[in-house]
N, C-alpha and C positions, 0 to 999 in steps of 0.2 A: 522650068517651072517651080522645082523645089527650091531653087535658090531665090526667084523672084518672090516667092512666098514668104521665105526667110528675111528678105529685105523689107518688105512690107511690114512684117511683125515688128522689125527693127525699129522701121520709122515711127510705127504707131507708138512704140514705148518710148521713143524719144523725148517726150515731154514728162515722162515717169520715171527718169534717170534718178538714181538715189542721190542721198545727201552726201555731201564732201567735207572733210576734216581739214580746217584751217591750221595748217602746219606752223606759220609765222605768228599766231597769235600769241602774244607775251603779256598780256594786260593785266593778268593776275588780279589780285594778290592770291587767290586760291586756286589751286591746280584742277580747275574745270576744262573739259574738252569744249571745242567750239566746234560745231558743225554747222553747214549752211547749206540752203538750195537758192540759188541765183538762177532764175529763168533767163533766156536768151534774150526776151525783150522784156525791158524793165520801163517802168513810168519814170520820168525825170522830175524831180528826183523822186526814188521809189520810197514807197511805204515799207516798214518793217514790222514783222510778227515774232516776236521770241515764243517758241512752244517749249515748255517745261515740262519734262516726264515725270513720272510717278516714282516711289520707291521700288525697288527689284526692277527698275526699268533702264533705259538707255536713250540716247539720243536718236540712234537708228531705228530702236523699236518704236518709239513714239511717232518718228516721222511717217512710219507706214501703219500704225494705229489710227492716227489721225489723217485726215484727206484734205490738208492744205496745199499741198504741192500742184496738182492740178489746177487749182484755183489762183495760185501763184503765175502759173503760166498765163491763166486767163486775164488776171488783174494787173501783172507786172509788178509784184511786190517781192519784197527778200524774206526768206524765212532763216531764224537763226535756231539751233537747237542744242543749248547747252547740255553737257553729259557730266553726270556726276562721277567722283571719284572715290566716293565713299563706300565701304564694305558692303552695306546695303542697298545702294544706289539711291540714298535720298539726299536731299539738299539741305544745307544748314539754314534753318530758320529760327533757330534758339538762341543762337550766342550773341552778347551783346556788339561784336562785331559786325555780323550781317545785319542786325536791327539798327544799325547807325548810317547816316548818308557817309559815305566815303570812309566806314569803318574798318574796313579791311576783310570782310566775309565773303561769302558765295554771292551776296546780292551785289557788292562792288563789280566782281569779276565779271557778272551778266551785263552790268551797265556799261562796263568797259568793251563787252563783245559789240553792243549796240554802236559806241564811238567807232571801234573799228570798221564796222558795216558801213557807218555813214561816210567814212575817210576813204575806205576801200573800194566800196561797191557803188556810191552815190545814193546812199540811203537819204531819206527825208527826216531831218531832226524834228520836223512838227508833225510827222505821222509814225510814230512809235508805239505799238501795242504789244501787250503780252498775254498769254495765256497758258493754263495748265491743268494738270490732273493730280488731285490727291497731295503728295509731297509737292508736286509742280504747281498746284493751287494755292498752298500754303505760300509758296515763293512768289507766285504772283502777287498776293496781297503785299507780300514783304517788298516787292518791287515798286509797285506803285505807292506804298507808303513811305518808303525810305529815298525814292528817285523819283518825286513828282515832275521835277524838271527833266526827266528823261521819257518817261512814259506818259502817254496820254489817256489811256483807257486800258483796263484788264477786263478779262473774262475767266471766271474761277469756276472749275468742275470739282465738287465734293470735297472742299478743304474746310479750313477752320479761320477764326478771326486773326487779322494781322496781330502777331505778339502772344498768340495763345500758347505756343510752345516755349515761350522764352524762358531760359535758365539763367537768372542773374547770376553776374560774375564768370559765366562760361565764356572760353575765347574760341575764336575759329581755328579748327582742326582738321584733319584729313577726313576723320569720322565725327559728324555733326553730334551735337549732346542727343540723349537718348529718347524714347518714346515718352510722351505725356498724357498718362492714360485719363487723368482728369479732364483734360481738354478734349481729347479723343471722344469721351463718354458724354460729351454735352454739358459736364458739370461746372465748367470754369464760365462764370456769369459775371457780367458787368453792366453798370448803367451805360446808357448811349455815350455820355459825356467821358466817362472813364474810358471806355474804348476808343473814343476819339481823341482823348489826351495822349493816351499810349501810342497811337500813331504819329500824331504831331510831334512828339518826343524825338523822333527819331530824325528830324532833320528840323530843330527849333527855329532857326533862322529864316526858313521858307515862308514866302508871302504870295506866292503866286497862285494860279489856280490848279485845282486838284483833278487828278484823273478821274475820268467817268468809269463806272463800275458796273460789271454783270454778272450777278451769282446765281449759280446753278447748284441745287442738292437734291436728294432723293429721300423721300419719306422712311425708307426700309434700309438706310445705310447702317450697316453693323459695325463699320470700321471708324468711320469718322461720323459719330452719330448726328441726327437731324434734333439738334437740342431746343428745349422750350418752345415747343408748340403750345398755344393756348387751348388746345383741346385734344382729345384723344386721336391718335394716328389712324383709328380706324374710320374718322370721319373725314371727308375731302377737306385735303389741306388748302390753307388759304394763305398762312403765314410762312414764307420761306425762312430757314435758318436764321433765326432771331437775331443771334449775336453779330452774324457779319453784317446783316441787314442794319441792326442798330448802330453797330460801328460806322459803316459808310455814310448812312444818312447823317450820323452826326458831324463827321468830316466835310460833307458836301453841304451841309446846312438845311437840310431837307426834312419837313415835318408832315407832309401830307403822302398818302398813297392810296393807290387804285389798283383793283384786282381784277382780272380777266382769266375765267377758267377755260380749260381746254385750248391753251395758247402756249407753245407754238403747235401744239399737237395734244390728242387726246390724253387727259390725265396729269395734265401738266398745268399749273396755274402761274399766270404771270402777275407780277407786282410791279408797277412802276410808280417810283418817289418823284414828287415834285411834277414840274411841268414837261409837256413834250410826250411822243410815242416811244416806242420800242427802239427807234433808230436814232432819237435825238437826246432821250432823258438822260439825266444825270445818273441815275442808279436803277436797274431793272432787275428783279429777281425772278427765277423759275423754280417752283416747287413741282418736283416729279413725283406724283403719288405711286407708291409701291415700287420704286425703281433703289436699288441698293448701291454698293459702291463699286463702279461711280457710276454718274449720269453720262451717257454717251456723248461725245463732242458733238455740238451742232455748228459745223463750219461757216454755213451758209448764214446762220443769225449772227454768229460772230462778225463776219465780214461786214454786214450791214450795220451792226452796232459800232464797228469802227471807223464807218463811212469809206469804206474800200469798195464795196460792191453796190 
């Protein structure tokens, strides 16, 4: 009976096996580790989600902090978890290399992981998405900015605008350029056009469609502060992290917005830019009243935004 019980437990846990390091990934140019979760049953071809961890984190840690793996079993998509090799576990979101299409930084390495998964596992190049928290959120912004030809949508949890941490003249190294207090404290402000021009400058020859974006931020974030609200934070929030929303609304050429309180849960305010609903709009923001660093990952909302579920 005990043996049968043990076997039953193993069967129940079979769909929750851990991620696997890809030993033969040599796509570089930086020395990030590539970890994957490939369910036994995949869609043909299979969507791909890249999950990017935070500072002092790891691919393994982020794969358990988030709960995408059971959803991958259900919906047949591939998961990629890059693993930072820096001393603090952060990703390079500041060097000129990473902020340039095929420029030689961490962003190119992650884009090459996607190409590997397409070739190796049967991934769908038309359904590639990325999400991340904190440093991973910053990298998500960088990925969709510098590689709009690879990623179709991104979901950003408690990050900063694309390029906000930029250090002019810096190069891609094992340890990325240091912390940017001005940006982290919400003091780096630009016009929507200036932020948009910054993103467009990373791939100036690109003329195709831009990835859809979903932005999450907590009003009580003390690490990457909720910047430039139009009213005191003691009032119910209506405007999500202004700088990121200004940036992506300009990149996506959106000018109108609509707010819905207590969505997707109490205390959150949803902002939809342009046409469509939360699953079809080009840009959706979620302002989490009283939530610190960082906003909990909403996997089901992500999958609906990505069009997977």
